[in-house]
C-alpha angles and dihedrals in degrees: 000000000000125000108231124226089251092054090048089053091047091051091050091048096049091042088056088056090049090055092056124091112278111283096006112148112220126201116242090231091054093050094045093048096047092048096040093239125142105258096224091050092049090050090058092046091050089052088058092046089049091051089051091054095244099108130037121215120214119198130203136040092328092039127142139099140299136165114285092216137012116301088235089066098050117081131194087247090058091054096045093047092047089057103033106020127240115352117242131163092206140009091259090062097047109112089212093062137051123225117205092205100057095102096058106024120112091190090059090058092053094044092047090053092048091048092050090053091048093049092047090052093049091046091053093053106085123184088241093060093040091050092050092048093047093050091048092049093050095047129216118334095014100079095112099040125092 
């Protein structure tokens, strides 16, 4: 599994939202500029995150984006899967495909275990924790900057 550039941008964009005060609506331009992401690209990514129920879009003069649910309920896995689809290390582990060799493949067993560990790690990484860690790593006054 490889995280695409778009997914990386989406993660950075939604993490920015998680670092804002609860319920604050942020302008797309502001997010894109602070995270050094092309605004039109981020708009498309936020559409996908909105469809997945992770981000809420606000229209009008005070329009923009905010998290659709608490940062403590959104995991890194949720974000990645919203942007890239189900995570699988190999075709045999992809829930959208069937592998005829699963029943007698020693490699499948190893890859399944590795995937389970990866998914557990991504499930444990909530936006709340990632936002707190990012803010702490950047220090005072740098919370919103890339």
